[in-house]
N, C-alpha and C positions, 0 to 999 in steps of 0.2 A: 514553366509552372507545373505542367502535368508530370514531368519527370521528377520534379522536386516533391510533389505530392506522393507519387508512387514510392519513392525512396523512403519518405516518412512513414507511409503505410506499412511497408515491409518491416521497418525498425519497430514500429508500435505493435504490430502483430506478434513479432518474436518476443518482445518484452512481455506482452500479455500471456502468451503461451507458456513462457517459463514461470511467470508468477502464478499461473493456474496450477502448474505442477508443484509449486511451493506449498499450496494448501494441502495437497495429497501427501507430500513428504512431511509436512508439519503434523498431519494426523498420524502418520507412521511413527514420528518421533514421540508423540504422546503415548502411543501403544507400547513403545519400547521404554517408556518412562525416562526419556531424555529431558533433563531440566530445560524449560523453554528459554530462560534468560541466558543460561550458559551456552545453549546452542547458538543463540544470536551473537553472543560474545565471540565465540570461536569463528562463526561465519564471517564477521567483519574483521577479526584479527587477521585471518588468512587472506581475505580480500585485500586488506591494506598492504600486507607483505607482498602480494603478487603485483599490485599496482606500483609500489614504491620505486622500483628501478626505472620505470617508464615515466614517472611523474615528478620525481624529487628535484630534478634540475630546474624545471619551470616553476615549481613551488618555491624554491629558494630564490629564484630570480624575482618572483612576484610577492615575496614575503611581506613587504611593506604594504602592498595593496590588500593582502589577506588580513593582516593585523588591523588595518584601518576599518575593515568590514567584518571584524570578528563576531560582532553581535548578530549580524545577518547570517553568517555561516553557522554560528552556534544554533540558531533557530532551525535552519535547514537540517543540520545534523541530528538534533533532538527529535524533530517531527518525523524524519524518515528512518534513520538508523536506530536511534535509541527507543523510541516509542512504538512506531508502527509495526516493525518486524517482531519486536518482543511480544507485543500484544497479540499478533496473529498466532504465534506459536503457543502462547499461554491460553488463548481462547479455545483453540482446537483440542485442549484437554477436556473441555466441558461441552462443546457444541458440535453439531454436525458440520461437515464441509459445506453442504448445500446451504445451510442457514448462513454460514460465514460469508460465502462468496455472493449470496444474494444481497446481503447488507453492504458488502464492499462495492457492489455494482452501483450504489448510489453516489460513489465518489465523484463521477463527472458532474453531477448536479451540485454536490457540495463544493466543488472547485468554483463553480459559478457563484455560489453563495459567498464563499470566503473572498473571492476576487472582488465582489461587490462591497463587502464590509471593509476591505483594505483599500478600496478605491483603485484597484488595478484595472478593472473593466466595469463598464456600466451594466446594469441589469434592467429588465423590463418586467411587465406584469406576467407574461408567459413563464419567465424563469422563476418568479416568486411562486406562481402556482405549481411549477414543477418541483420546487424544493418542498412545498407542502405535501404534494402527493407522494413524493419519495419517502418523506418522514413517516407518513401514514403506513406505507408499505413496510418500512423497517419495524414500526410498532406492531404491525400484524404478525410479523415473523417472530419478534421477541416474545409477544404474548401468546403465540400460537393461536391467534384469533380467539382467545379465551378471555372474556371480560373479567373472570375471577382472578386470573393471574395479575391483571392490571390493578384491580381493587386491592388485592392482598400484597402487591409489590413482590410477588414470588417469582422473580425472574431468574433465568439461567445466567449465571455470572459470566459465562463465556460470551453470550450474546451482548451483554451490557458492555463488557470491555471491548468487544469488536466495534461498537459504536464510537468509542474514543479513538480506536485505531483508524477508522475511516475519516474522521474529522482531522486527525493528525496528518494523514497522507494528503488530504485535500488542501490543507494549509501549506504543506511542502510544495505541491504542484503549482499552487497559485503564486507563492513567493518566488519560485524558480523562474517564473516569467517576469516578475516585477523588475528585476535588475538585469542590465546588460553586463555580462561577465567579461572580465579581462583575461580569464583563464580558458584554455581549451577544454574539451569535454573530459578527458581522463584526469587531468590535474584537478578539475572542478569536483569530480566524483571523489577523488582521494581526499580533498579538503573537507568535503561534506562527511565522508566516513571518519576522518580524523576527529572532527569536532563531536560527532555523534558517539564515537567510541569512547571518548573521555568520560562521558556520562554513563556508559555501559559498565565501566570498570567497577565502581562501587556497587552497582546492582548485582554484578556477577559474584562479588565477594560476600554480599549479604545472602544470596541464594546458597553459596557454598557453605557459609557458616550455619545455615539452617539445615544442613545435612543433605542437600540435593547435589549429588556429585555425578560427573560424567564418567561413564565406563567405556574405556577405549577398546571397543569390540568392533566386529565387522559392520554391524548395523549402524553404529554411530559414524564410522568412517565413510560409509556409502552415503548416508544422509548429509554429512558435512560436505562431501565432494559435490553433491548436487547443489546445495544451497549456496555454496561459495561461488561456483563457476557460473551457474545459470541465473537464478533470481538475484543472487548477490552482486555479480559483476555484469554479465551480459544484459540483463533486463534494465539495470540502471543506466548503462551506457546507451542502449537503444532508446530508452525513454527520454533521456536528456537530449539526444539527437532529434528524436521525433518532435518533442515540444519546441525545440529551437527552430524547426522547419515550418511547423504549421500552427503553433500556439497551444496553450494549455487547454482551452475549451474544446477545440477540435480533436486534440490528442486524447482527451478524456473519454471520448466516445468509444475508443477501442477497448476500454475496460469493460464494456458491456459484454464482450465475448467471454470474460472470465467465468461468470456463472454457468454459461452453457458448457464450456470445456471442462470446468471443475466438477460440475454436477454429473455430467455423463461419466467421467472417470470415477467419481465417488460411488455412483450407483453400481458400476461394474466391479470395482475393486473392494469397496467396503460394504456393498449391499445396502447402501442408504436408500431410504424411500423419499420420493417427492410427494410431500403431504399437501392436503387441501390448503393449509395456511401458507405454505410456500407459494402456491399458485395465486392466492389472493394478494400476498405481499408483492409477488413478481408483477402482477397486473398494475398495481399502484406505482411501483418503481418504474415500470416501462412507460406508464402514462406520464410520470414526472419527467423522465428522460426526454420523451417526445415534446412535451410542453417547453422544457427548458431550452430546447434547440430551435424553437420557432422564433422568428424575428417579426417585429411589428413593422408593417409596411408604412412608408411615408405617405401621408395624404396628398 
């Protein structure tokens, strides 16, 4: 059991590390004016092509199983590939890396919340309190602890879209645990990418028609190299393996490292400031995380 846990912890730490770097690279992409939906499109296009030779045989063999469960895999693809990653790149055009990763750090609590709604796992009063505290923390960050912003509904649109992103990823993580898959990890990832990529295609062409075009220069190629190989492939593979070993709720705890890793890098690289409202939000988010991981003892 200990060895199983240690392997899962290594997988989940690496997944979190690469995802932390994804926020920094996403910020670089916004500075170089790389269209966010086009970046996500090419990220998953090349990830799909890289995985295809290693997965196509099993996918064809299990095609009837996949088609029978196409609704399930469509939801997994949309929530993870289509929505979450596109929203992260889009949001970073308008918000700080620190604000984004602090909100994303509520995902472990959101996983518990979504799991409860979908009746995947039971919840308790501590977890309900944790969800409430975490939401308060997110609101403090979105409003910058300024009541006037809340009253006037004058929100940073990057912060608002990031909320939809975190709920989308929480749904993906909860649903990933709901079903016992007949596919091994790499073909499962390829199937999820395939279904999600289908819905990325029209979004890509809409962005293209709006005049937002990719410029094939060194900056784009370096960013694409990172997002395809590390957060695009390695993180997903490690996350799927980690969740399969110890479950979605325990795996979600590792996402708490993302704000720390990303915030430190953002302060060093982008000279971002850790503001007072970040601290207030982080306190409520941390409280929510601690509460949500408490268990009620049997009398």
